[in-house]
C-alpha positions as CSV (number, residue, x, y, z in Angstrom):
1,M,-111.7,-36.7,31.4
2,K,-110.7,-36.8,27.8
3,F,-109.4,-33.7,25.9
4,D,-111.5,-32.8,22.9
5,P,-109.7,-30.4,20.6
6,F,-112.8,-29.5,18.6
7,R,-114.8,-28.6,21.7
8,E,-111.9,-26.6,23.0
9,L,-111.6,-24.8,19.6
10,D,-115.4,-24.1,19.7
11,R,-115.1,-22.7,23.3
12,V,-112.2,-20.4,22.4
13,A,-113.9,-19.2,19.1
14,G,-117.1,-18.5,21.1
15,A,-115.3,-16.5,23.7
16,L,-113.6,-14.4,21.0
17,L,-116.7,-13.8,19.0
18,E,-118.8,-13.0,22.1
19,S,-116.6,-10.0,23.0
20,R,-116.4,-8.6,19.5
21,P,-117.8,-5.1,19.1
22,G,-119.9,-4.0,16.1
23,L,-123.1,-4.6,14.4
24,R,-125.1,-7.9,14.3
25,L,-126.8,-9.6,11.4
26,M,-130.4,-8.7,10.6
27,P,-131.7,-11.2,8.1
28,M,-134.5,-9.8,5.9
29,D,-136.8,-10.5,3.0
30,L,-138.0,-7.9,0.6
31,Y,-140.8,-8.3,-2.0
32,R,-143.3,-6.3,-4.0
33,E,-147.0,-6.9,-3.7
34,K,-149.2,-4.9,-6.0
35,D,-148.6,-1.2,-5.1
36,H,-146.2,-1.6,-2.2
37,Y,-143.0,-3.2,-1.1
38,V,-142.8,-5.3,2.1
39,L,-139.6,-5.7,4.1
40,S,-139.6,-8.4,6.8
41,A,-136.6,-8.5,9.2
42,D,-135.9,-11.0,11.9
43,L,-135.3,-9.3,15.2
44,P,-136.2,-12.0,17.9
45,G,-135.9,-10.9,21.5
46,I,-135.8,-7.2,20.6
47,D,-137.7,-4.7,22.7
48,P,-139.9,-2.9,20.3
49,G,-139.0,0.4,22.1
50,S,-135.4,-0.1,21.0
51,V,-136.2,-0.3,17.3
52,D,-135.6,2.9,15.3
53,I,-136.6,3.4,11.7
54,D,-135.9,6.6,9.8
55,V,-135.7,7.9,6.2
56,D,-133.2,10.4,5.1
57,G,-133.8,11.3,1.5
58,Q,-134.0,7.9,-0.1
59,L,-132.0,6.0,2.6
60,L,-134.1,3.8,4.9
61,T,-132.2,2.9,8.1
62,I,-133.4,0.3,10.7
63,R,-131.6,0.2,14.1
64,A,-132.3,-2.1,17.0
65,E,-130.7,-3.0,20.3
66,R,-130.8,-6.3,22.1
67,T,-129.7,-6.6,25.7
68,L,-129.5,-10.0,27.3
69,R,-130.3,-10.2,31.0
70,G,-128.0,-12.3,33.2
71,A,-127.7,-12.6,36.9
72,E,-124.5,-11.5,38.5
73,G,-122.3,-14.3,39.6
74,V,-123.6,-16.7,37.0
75,K,-121.1,-19.0,35.2
76,W,-122.2,-19.4,31.6
77,L,-122.0,-22.9,30.2
78,T,-122.9,-21.7,26.7
79,R,-124.0,-18.3,25.4
80,E,-125.0,-18.3,21.7
81,R,-127.6,-15.5,21.7
82,E,-126.0,-12.3,20.6
83,S,-126.6,-9.0,22.3
84,G,-125.7,-5.6,20.8
85,S,-126.7,-3.3,18.0
86,F,-128.4,-4.3,14.7
87,L,-128.3,-2.1,11.7
88,R,-129.7,-2.3,8.1
89,Q,-129.7,0.4,5.5
90,L,-131.5,0.3,2.1
91,N,-131.4,2.8,-0.8
92,L,-135.1,3.1,-1.7
93,G,-134.7,4.7,-5.1
94,Q,-137.1,7.3,-6.6
95,G,-140.2,5.2,-7.1
96,V,-141.5,5.0,-3.5
97,D,-143.6,7.2,-1.3
98,T,-141.4,7.8,1.7
99,E,-144.2,9.7,3.5
100,G,-146.4,6.6,3.5
101,I,-144.0,4.1,5.1
102,S,-145.4,2.2,8.0
103,A,-144.0,-0.5,10.3
104,R,-145.2,-3.2,12.7
105,Y,-143.4,-5.5,15.1
106,E,-145.0,-8.9,15.9
107,N,-143.6,-12.2,17.1
108,G,-140.0,-11.1,16.6
109,V,-140.5,-10.0,13.0
110,L,-140.3,-6.3,12.0
111,S,-142.6,-5.7,8.9
112,V,-142.1,-2.4,7.0
113,T,-144.5,-1.5,4.3
114,I,-143.2,0.9,1.7
115,P,-145.8,2.2,-0.8
116,V,-145.0,2.8,-4.5
117,S,-145.4,6.4,-5.4
118,E,-148.2,7.4,-7.8
119,R,-145.7,8.5,-10.3
120,A,-144.1,5.1,-10.4
121,K,-147.3,3.1,-10.8
122,P,-148.1,1.8,-14.3
123,R,-150.8,3.9,-16.1
124,K,-152.6,4.0,-19.4
125,I,-151.6,6.8,-21.7
126,E,-154.4,8.4,-23.7
127,I,-153.6,8.9,-27.4
128,I,-155.1,11.9,-29.1
129,S,-155.5,11.8,-32.9
130,G,-154.0,14.7,-34.8
131,E,-157.0,14.9,-37.2
132,S,-159.7,15.1,-34.5
133,S,-160.0,16.4,-31.0
134,A,-161.5,13.1,-29.8
135,P,-159.1,10.7,-28.1
136,V,-158.4,7.5,-29.9
137,E,-158.4,4.4,-27.7
138,S,-155.2,2.4,-28.1
139,T,-155.5,-1.3,-29.1
140,A,-153.1,-4.1,-29.6
141,V,-150.7,-3.9,-32.6
142,G,-151.9,-6.0,-35.6
143,S,-155.6,-6.0,-34.6
144,P,-158.2,-4.8,-37.2
145,E,-159.1,-1.8,-35.1
146,R,-155.4,-0.8,-34.9
147,Q,-155.0,-1.2,-38.7
148,E,-158.0,1.2,-39.3
149,A,-156.5,3.8,-36.9
150,V,-153.1,3.5,-38.7
151,E,-154.7,3.8,-42.2
152,A,-156.9,6.8,-41.3
């Protein structure tokens, strides 16, 4: 049997990292689609009952726990899947509707939908002319209609 220093280093590093306490990585994607944000987080092998999502003010917190089952008396040859706690926190800002947040867990992916608040959505502002009580419809700058409204 030949001594392989790289294999031995990998074995020692694996043993050290396996016993480390703390939180695990929760990779995620976040994007905006029309009037809501979508957060997708990878949580493979997680029991959906262990996932906890809460909002405190504008702070969204996602917690999950993964426990790996193993028979007693088993000698592990390799153990790369991590068990433990997962945590991710996001500051939502002021432009979201925290009351309308929903979540779904499917195929190891947690999807959280965060709606944009009505106040943060783009809207058309009505312009009222000072000379008449009828509203003036805004048009693009430089168009003939805009020039007439500016000259009037």
